[in-house]
N, C-alpha and C positions, 0 to 999 in steps of 0.2 A: 900500387905497383902491380904491373901485369907480369905473370910468369910466362914461360915459353910455351905452355900449353894453351894459353888463352888466345882465342881467335880474335884478331883485331879486324873488325869488319865495318869500320866507319866509312870506308870508301865503297861505292857500288862496284859489284864484280862483273856484271854483264851490261850489254849495250842498253837494254831496256831500263835497268836500274839507273844507269848513268843519265839517260834521257829524262827519266822521272825526277831524279834529283835536280837536274839543271832547270827543267821547266818549273818545278815546285819552288826553287829558290827565286826564280823570276816572279812567279805568281805571288810569293809572299809579300811582294811590294804592295799588293792590293790591301794589305792590312793598313798601310800608311794612307792609302786612298780612302779607306773607310773612316779613319780618324779625321781626315780633312773634311769629308762631306758631313760627318757628324758635328764637327766644329761649325761648319757652315750652317747647319740646321739650328744649332744653339744660338748663334749670332742672329740668324734670320728671325727666329721665333722670339727671343727675349730682348734683342736690341731694336729690331725693326718691326716687331709684331707682325711678321709675315712668314708663318710656318710653311714648310714645304709638304707636299704629299708623297714625295718619292724617296726621301733619304732613309727613313726607317726600313722600308722594304728592300731597298738596294743594299744597305749595310747588312741586313739580316741574310740576304741572298749571298752576298760575297763571303760573309763569315761562315755560313753553312757550307758553301762550296769549298772553301779552303779547309774546313774541318774534314770534309769527305776526302779530299785529295791528300790530306795529311796521313791517312792510312797507307796509301801507296808509297808515300815518301818515307814513312817510318819503316816499312818493309824493305824498301830499296836501300836504305842506309843502315839497316839492322839496329834501329833505335826503338823497336817495339818493347813492350813490357815483358820482362823475364824474371823468374825467381832466381836472382843471382846467388843467393845464399846456397842454393842447391847446385845450380849450374856451374858456378866457379869452383866448386869443391870436388867435381868429378873429373875423371880422366878425359883426354881428348877423344878417345874412342866412344865413351859414353855420351859426350857432347854431340858427336855425330848422330848417335841414335836418338838423342833428345831432339836434335834439329830435324831429323827425318820425321819423327812423330809430329813435331810442330808443323812441318810443311804438309803432311798428310791431313792433319786436323784443319789447317788453313785451306787446303783444297776443298774439303768437305764443307766448311763454313762458307767460303766464298762461292762455291757452287750453289749452295742453298740460297745465299743472298742474291745471286744472279737470277734465280728463279723468282724470288720474291720481288726483286727490283723490276723484272720484266712485267710482272703482274701490275705493279704500280705505274710503270711507263705506259703500258697498254691502256689502262683506264684513264690516265691523265693526258695522253696524247691523241687518243682516238675516240670519236663518238661511237655509241653502240652500233651504228650502221656502217662503221668503218672509215668515215671521213676524218681527215686530220683536223683536230680541234684541240689546241693546247689549253689545259686547265689554267685558270688565272686565279689571282688572290681574292677577288671579290671586293676589293676596296675601291675607293674613288679613282685611284690611279690604275688599278687592275692589270698589273703586268703578268706575264706568263711565267713568273719565277717558280711557282710550285712544280710545273711540268718540267722546266729546265733543270731544276735541282734533282728531280727524280731521274731524268735522263743522265745527269752527271753521276748519280749514284750507280746506275747500271753500267755506265762506261768504266767507272773507277773499280768496281768490284770485278768486272771482266778483266781489266788489266791486272788486278791483284791475283786473280786465278792463274793467269799466265806467269806472273812473278813466282807464285808458289811452285808451279811446274818447273820453271827454270832453276829455282833454288833447290828443289828436291833432286833434280838431275845432277846439279853441281855437288850436293852433299853426298850422294851415292857414289859419284866418281871419286871424291876425296877419300871416302871410307875404303873403297876398293884399292886406291893407290896406297893407303897406309897399311892395308892388309897384305898387299903384295911386297911391301918394302921390308 
């Protein structure tokens, strides 16, 4: 049972969070696609003795991509990991301060991840002489999934940085409103 001090934040609060939640819910259908192509691989391999060269890498890429996007979704819908034993036992004012700390730590963390992700993208998307050349998997099929996943990581942590900024602004506004009330 939730008391009146507990912030119910299951619904996204800003337009970016709403867009992330909507897009993520649509993209989650790709999990079903992954199951379908994996089933296809099993049938092809064991029933028709005709294994594919693309299913494993495609399923891994889709799963990895959805895992990365899941971070932005968790932040957008306030479903991230939190020590509720402590969080639920403090006052609303203290929750605001804990949230502000969380958002500041998230800004630092996502900022550092942006830097690291840019380094990965730079080395996986460009040849040393600057020409665009996407890193590939090196298998018989050889898709550019490693480079694409690294680009998605950069995009996602950049979006998460913006989310943290928006959440921090919102939290500070809420704290000011409660202090003025």
